[in-house]
Residue frames relative to the residue before (quaternion, step in Angstrom):
aa qw qx qy qz dx dy dz
M 1.0000 0.0000 0.0000 0.0000 0.00 0.00 0.00
Q 0.2348 -0.7825 0.5638 0.1207 3.55 -0.86 0.91
L 0.2384 -0.7551 0.5930 0.1457 3.48 -1.09 0.73
L 0.3316 -0.7221 0.5744 0.1967 3.54 -1.07 0.76
G 0.8163 0.2473 -0.1669 0.4947 3.54 -1.07 0.62
V 0.1397 0.7976 -0.5742 0.1208 3.61 0.92 0.78
G 0.7699 0.3081 -0.2410 0.5042 3.52 -0.87 0.96
S 0.6689 0.4343 -0.3066 0.5197 3.55 1.22 -0.20
K 0.6834 -0.5063 0.3387 0.4023 3.56 -1.33 0.11
S 0.6682 0.4833 -0.3047 0.4765 3.58 1.14 -0.54
N 0.1104 -0.7849 0.6077 0.0488 3.57 -0.84 0.95
A 0.1002 0.8238 -0.5470 0.1100 3.56 0.80 1.03
I 0.3875 -0.7152 0.5403 0.2152 3.52 -1.01 0.85
D 0.4343 -0.6473 0.5558 0.2889 3.57 -1.11 0.73
H 0.2845 -0.8158 0.4850 0.1353 3.53 -0.12 1.36
Q 0.6040 0.5530 -0.3685 0.4400 3.62 1.02 -0.58
A 0.6628 0.4881 -0.3011 0.4814 3.59 0.94 -0.83
L 0.6501 0.5153 -0.3190 0.4583 3.57 1.01 -0.77
L 0.6586 0.4991 -0.3012 0.4759 3.59 1.00 -0.82
K 0.6308 0.5363 -0.3483 0.4395 3.60 1.03 -0.70
Q 0.6043 0.5702 -0.3546 0.4290 3.59 1.09 -0.61
F 0.7829 0.3080 -0.1451 0.5208 3.58 1.08 -0.63
E 0.3593 0.7704 -0.4785 0.2198 3.60 1.14 0.30
H 0.6191 0.5628 -0.3406 0.4290 3.59 1.20 -0.40
L 0.6141 0.5663 -0.3518 0.4223 3.60 1.15 -0.36
N 0.4190 -0.6628 0.5560 0.2756 3.51 -1.23 0.60
H 0.2939 -0.8076 0.4906 0.1436 3.54 -0.30 1.29
M 0.5712 0.5743 -0.3772 0.4491 3.58 1.27 -0.27
N 0.7774 0.1669 -0.0951 0.5989 3.60 1.18 -0.48
P 0.0260 -0.8663 0.4987 -0.0116 3.59 0.45 1.24
N 0.6125 0.6013 -0.3463 0.3787 3.64 1.16 -0.32
T 0.7864 0.2151 -0.1454 0.5605 3.66 1.07 -0.40
F 0.3473 -0.6922 0.6003 0.1998 3.47 -1.40 0.45
E 0.1040 -0.8459 0.5231 -0.0044 3.54 -0.17 1.34
V 0.7287 -0.4058 0.3201 0.4492 3.56 -1.36 0.07
E 0.6419 0.5287 -0.3343 0.4434 3.60 0.97 -0.84
D 0.6294 0.5388 -0.3329 0.4504 3.53 1.09 -0.76
L 0.6348 0.5244 -0.3088 0.4761 3.54 1.07 -0.85
D 0.6312 0.5163 -0.3364 0.4711 3.62 0.97 -0.83
R 0.6716 0.4838 -0.3100 0.4678 3.61 0.89 -0.92
L 0.6292 0.5357 -0.3383 0.4502 3.60 1.00 -0.76
I 0.6528 0.5064 -0.3077 0.4718 3.59 0.92 -0.90
K 0.6656 0.4890 -0.3082 0.4720 3.59 0.89 -0.92
S 0.6505 0.5189 -0.3122 0.4583 3.58 0.94 -0.87
A 0.6640 0.4842 -0.3004 0.4841 3.66 0.93 -0.93
T 0.6527 0.5105 -0.3215 0.4582 3.61 0.92 -0.77
S 0.6479 0.5033 -0.3106 0.4799 3.55 0.97 -0.84
D 0.6580 0.5133 -0.3190 0.4493 3.60 0.94 -0.85
L 0.6536 0.5118 -0.3049 0.4667 3.57 1.04 -0.85
E 0.6332 0.5242 -0.3231 0.4689 3.60 1.01 -0.85
N 0.6600 0.4936 -0.3048 0.4774 3.60 0.94 -0.88
Y 0.6308 0.5288 -0.3306 0.4617 3.61 0.99 -0.81
D 0.6757 0.5028 -0.2858 0.4571 3.54 0.90 -1.02
K 0.6438 0.5150 -0.3167 0.4691 3.59 0.99 -0.80
N 0.6515 0.5103 -0.3077 0.4696 3.58 0.93 -0.90
R 0.6532 0.5192 -0.2945 0.4659 3.58 0.97 -0.95
H 0.6470 0.5093 -0.3123 0.4737 3.56 0.97 -0.89
D 0.6560 0.5220 -0.2944 0.4588 3.60 0.95 -0.93
D 0.6613 0.5033 -0.3046 0.4654 3.54 0.98 -0.90
F 0.6500 0.5146 -0.3143 0.4624 3.59 1.00 -0.84
K 0.6414 0.5145 -0.3240 0.4679 3.57 0.98 -0.87
R 0.6412 0.5052 -0.3209 0.4802 3.65 0.98 -0.84
Y 0.6469 0.5138 -0.3217 0.4626 3.62 0.95 -0.78
E 0.6617 0.4872 -0.3104 0.4780 3.61 0.89 -0.84
M 0.6323 0.5185 -0.3335 0.4692 3.62 0.96 -0.78
M 0.6619 0.5096 -0.2918 0.4659 3.56 0.91 -0.95
K 0.6481 0.5180 -0.3103 0.4640 3.59 0.94 -0.87
E 0.6703 0.4737 -0.3078 0.4813 3.61 0.97 -0.83
H 0.6197 0.5411 -0.3473 0.4501 3.59 0.99 -0.72
E 0.6736 0.5000 -0.2889 0.4613 3.55 0.93 -0.94
R 0.6277 0.5291 -0.3238 0.4704 3.58 1.10 -0.75
R 0.6660 0.4912 -0.3004 0.4742 3.60 0.95 -0.81
E 0.6327 0.5268 -0.3227 0.4670 3.57 1.02 -0.74
R 0.6450 0.5175 -0.3090 0.4698 3.52 1.06 -0.86
L 0.6457 0.5177 -0.3140 0.4653 3.59 1.05 -0.79
K 0.6133 0.5565 -0.3520 0.4362 3.61 1.04 -0.69
N 0.7315 0.4362 -0.2384 0.4667 3.58 1.00 -0.74
M 0.5861 0.5695 -0.3730 0.4394 3.60 1.26 0.11
N 0.4996 -0.5908 0.5247 0.3551 3.54 -1.30 0.31
D 0.7200 -0.4756 0.2851 0.4172 3.56 -1.28 0.37
E 0.6501 0.5327 -0.3248 0.4337 3.63 0.93 -0.82
D 0.6981 0.4608 -0.2681 0.4780 3.54 0.85 -1.04
R 0.6187 0.5482 -0.3428 0.4463 3.59 1.06 -0.78
T 0.6534 0.5091 -0.3146 0.4636 3.60 0.97 -0.91
K 0.6399 0.5167 -0.3264 0.4659 3.62 0.98 -0.83
E 0.6855 0.4927 -0.2911 0.4501 3.52 0.85 -0.96
E 0.6452 0.5154 -0.3215 0.4633 3.59 1.00 -0.76
Q 0.6350 0.5111 -0.3236 0.4804 3.58 1.08 -0.75
H 0.6379 0.5202 -0.3166 0.4715 3.56 1.00 -0.80
Y 0.6458 0.5318 -0.3052 0.4550 3.53 1.00 -0.90
E 0.6845 0.4794 -0.2870 0.4683 3.59 0.91 -0.89
K 0.6051 0.5444 -0.3373 0.4730 3.55 1.13 -0.72
M 0.6905 0.4668 -0.2866 0.4724 3.60 0.88 -0.91
K 0.6156 0.5442 -0.3353 0.4609 3.56 1.10 -0.71
K 0.6676 0.4770 -0.2949 0.4897 3.60 0.99 -0.85
K 0.6292 0.5273 -0.3377 0.4604 3.59 0.99 -0.75
H 0.6529 0.5058 -0.3130 0.4689 3.56 0.98 -0.79
A 0.6621 0.5036 -0.2977 0.4683 3.59 0.99 -0.83
D 0.7156 0.4389 -0.2447 0.4853 3.60 1.13 -0.65
H 0.3251 0.7572 -0.4979 0.2702 3.58 1.26 0.26
P 0.5824 -0.6281 0.3893 0.3386 3.61 -0.94 0.82
I 0.6335 0.5171 -0.3450 0.4607 3.58 1.00 -0.64
K 0.6119 0.5422 -0.3535 0.4545 3.59 1.05 -0.65
K 0.7239 0.4022 -0.2422 0.5054 3.59 1.08 -0.72
K 0.4024 -0.7446 0.4427 0.2962 3.60 1.34 0.04
K 0.2597 0.7715 -0.5319 0.2334 3.57 0.98 0.85
I 0.6746 0.4985 -0.2842 0.4643 3.54 1.06 -0.79
I 0.7336 0.3865 -0.2127 0.5169 3.56 0.90 -0.84
P 0.3067 -0.7732 0.5200 0.1941 3.63 -0.41 1.14
N 0.4861 -0.6354 0.5091 0.3174 3.57 -1.25 0.46
F 0.1652 -0.7861 0.5881 0.0940 3.56 -0.90 0.87
């Protein structure tokens, strides 16, 4: 549950967030938890997980793009010798990352 105005005198509840927590319930029959409620709960949880995964993927993509942008900007400010060394180091680390045992599935046996 989220509170609005944290640190202020008003402790108003974010009603949209509160309603979202209970959207899977049948409000016409609040006394029992039926099969339809379970179906709605599963659909709601699945939807929440899909949204979370999508947001996490987008954040990671943004992070990788920002990291690459900063690397390129750093290379622009280097002289030729330092740039060459840095690019060699980058390629070496990229190859090392690609050759990681998990990438080759050496640790995880085939079933």
